[in-house]
N, C-alpha and C positions, 0 to 999 in steps of 0.2 A: 235339898238333901243336906244332912248335918255334916259339918266339917269334922273330920277325925284326926287329920295330920297336917303339920306344917313342915314343908320342905324348905330348907333355908341355905343359901350360900353362906360362906364364912368371910372371905376377904372383902373388906370394906362394907360389911354388914355387922357381923359380930366382932370381927377383928380388923381394925383400920390399919392401912399402910399407905405411904405416899410415893413409893418408888414408881416412876413413870417409864424409865428405860432400864433394861437389865444391866447395861453398862454403868448405871448410877451406883450399883452395889460395889463396883470395883474401881471407881473413878480415881482413887488415890494411888493405885498401882501404876508405876512409871510407864509400863508398856501400854496401858489403857489410856493414861493421860496424854501420851504422845498422839494416839489416834484421835482422841476427842479434841485436842488442840490443833490438829492438822487439818487435812482436807476433809470435806463432808463425806465424800464417797468412801474413804477409808474408815471413818467413824461408823457409817451405816453398815459397812461390810462386817466390822467387828460385832456390832449389835446383833446382826442376823446370825452370825456364828454362835454367839452366846445364847441367843433366843432358841436356836435349834437344839442345843444341849438341854436347856430348860424344858423344852417341849417333850423331849424324850424321857426325862426323869419324871415329868408329870404324868406321862401315860404308862409308866412302869417299865420302860425299855432299858433303864439303867438303874442299878442299885445305888444307894447313897454314896458309897466309896467310889464307884465308877463315875458318878456325877462329878465329884470333887476332882478326880483325876482329869476328866475331860475338860472341865472348866479351867483348870490350871494350865493345861496344854493350850487352850484357846488364848489365854492371857500371856503366854510366853514365859511362864514360870518354870524354874528348874525343879522346884519342889511341889508337892501336892498340898493344896490348902488344907489346913487341919479342920476337924469338925468344929472346934471352938471358934476358929476364925470365920468359918462359913456361917456359923450361928450369928455372929456379930454382924456380918455383911448381909445375910439373906434370910436365914431361918428365923431369926429373932427380931424381924423388922415390924412386928405387929404390936398394936396397942389395943387393949380390951375396950369395947364399946359397952360400958357398964349398963346403961339403960336398956339396951337390946338384950344383954344376957339376963338381966332381971326379968324383963318381959317374957322371954322364952321360958325361963324357969317357972314363972307364974302360970303360964299357959300349960306347961307340962304337968304341973301339980293339979291343974283343973281336969286332967284326963286326956289331953291331946298327946299324940305321938310326935316327937320332934326328930327330924332326920336332916343331918347336914349333907349337902351335896356340893362338892367343891373340887376345883382343879388345884391340886397341891402335890408336892413331893414329900417324901418321908420326913425330911428335916423340918419343913414348914409345919407339918402336922405336929411334930414335937414342940415346935415353937409356940403354936397356938394352944397346945395342951398345957404348957407351963404357965401361961397367963390366965388359964381358966376358960378359954373360949369354947372348949369342947364340952364343958360340964353340963350344959342344959340338954344335950342330945341323947336320945335313946339309941340311935343308929348313925353310923358314919358311912357315907357313900363317897369315897375318895377316888379321884381319877387314877392315881398311881396303882391302887389296889384293883380297880375294875378294868384297867387297860383301855379306858375311854375318857375323853375330855368333853366338857361342855363346849358348845351346844350339842346335845345328843338326845335323841328320842329314847334310845336303849338305856341310857343312864337314868332318865326320868322313870322309865318302867321299873328299873331295879329299885329306885328309891320308893316308889309306890308299893312294891312287893315287900320291902323291909318294913314299911309302915303298916302293912296289912290293910291298905285303903284303896278304894277305887279312885279314878281320876277326879270324879265329881265330889269326892270326900276329902280332897286335899287342896292346899294353896301352896304356891311356890314364890319365894322372894329371892331376887338376885339384883345386883347393882348394874349388870350389863344387859342391855335390852335384847341383844341377839340370843342370849342364853335362855330367854323366856319362850322363844318361838316353839321349840319342841313340846314344852309343857302346854302351851295354848292349843297346839294341834291335838294333843291327847285329851283335852277337855279340862285341864287343871286351871283353876283361877290363879292369876299371877299379879305380882306387883313389882315394879322396877324401883328399887330402894334408892331414895335421894336424901332421906333424913327421917328422924323419929316421928315427927308430926304427920308426915304423909303416910308412913307405915301404920301409925295408930288409926288414922282415918280409914285406911283400907281394912284393917281388922275389925273396926266398928261396923263397917258396911257388910263384912262377912258374918257378923253376929258373934265374933269371938271375944270381944271386949265390949264393955258398956261405959 
């Protein structure tokens, strides 16, 4: 069956980032530094508290201002972190993967429907928009808007619906293997992104590039 749509993750596919722990974004704040330089249990406890706030904003349970207020509380700050400061720390941590954006734009011009499927919060969406990472896409299926995070069968069904494609008419690319499982169960052909060369080989095998 002819492929009509590409469903694509954003982070570490179209927009690269290096943050491994949420606490890395706030490591220069004295209260965080004390935890990170102290005992391991305290550092892990702070990471989990911050992770929980991030999870809630990604699933749409917190507005952007609420997110900044709750993070500020976790960090022991007397003030709420400003949008500008949060952009520097977390929303604007992405770098554009130019070859992937060019490839997605080329495939979109060829007639394929491009759908972004990503676990993000509102500020991160804006950060990726500013660097042009969202430009190749016809539709955005963002976790905070949908109230669902990957891995999720329902999120993949919604992405197919936006694309107007059956499962057999779509491919899904993500850099996290577990996120591919719901797509595989639906019958979507998948690729775990590790680099441009591997992705290109996958698309050649799908008959999308020559």
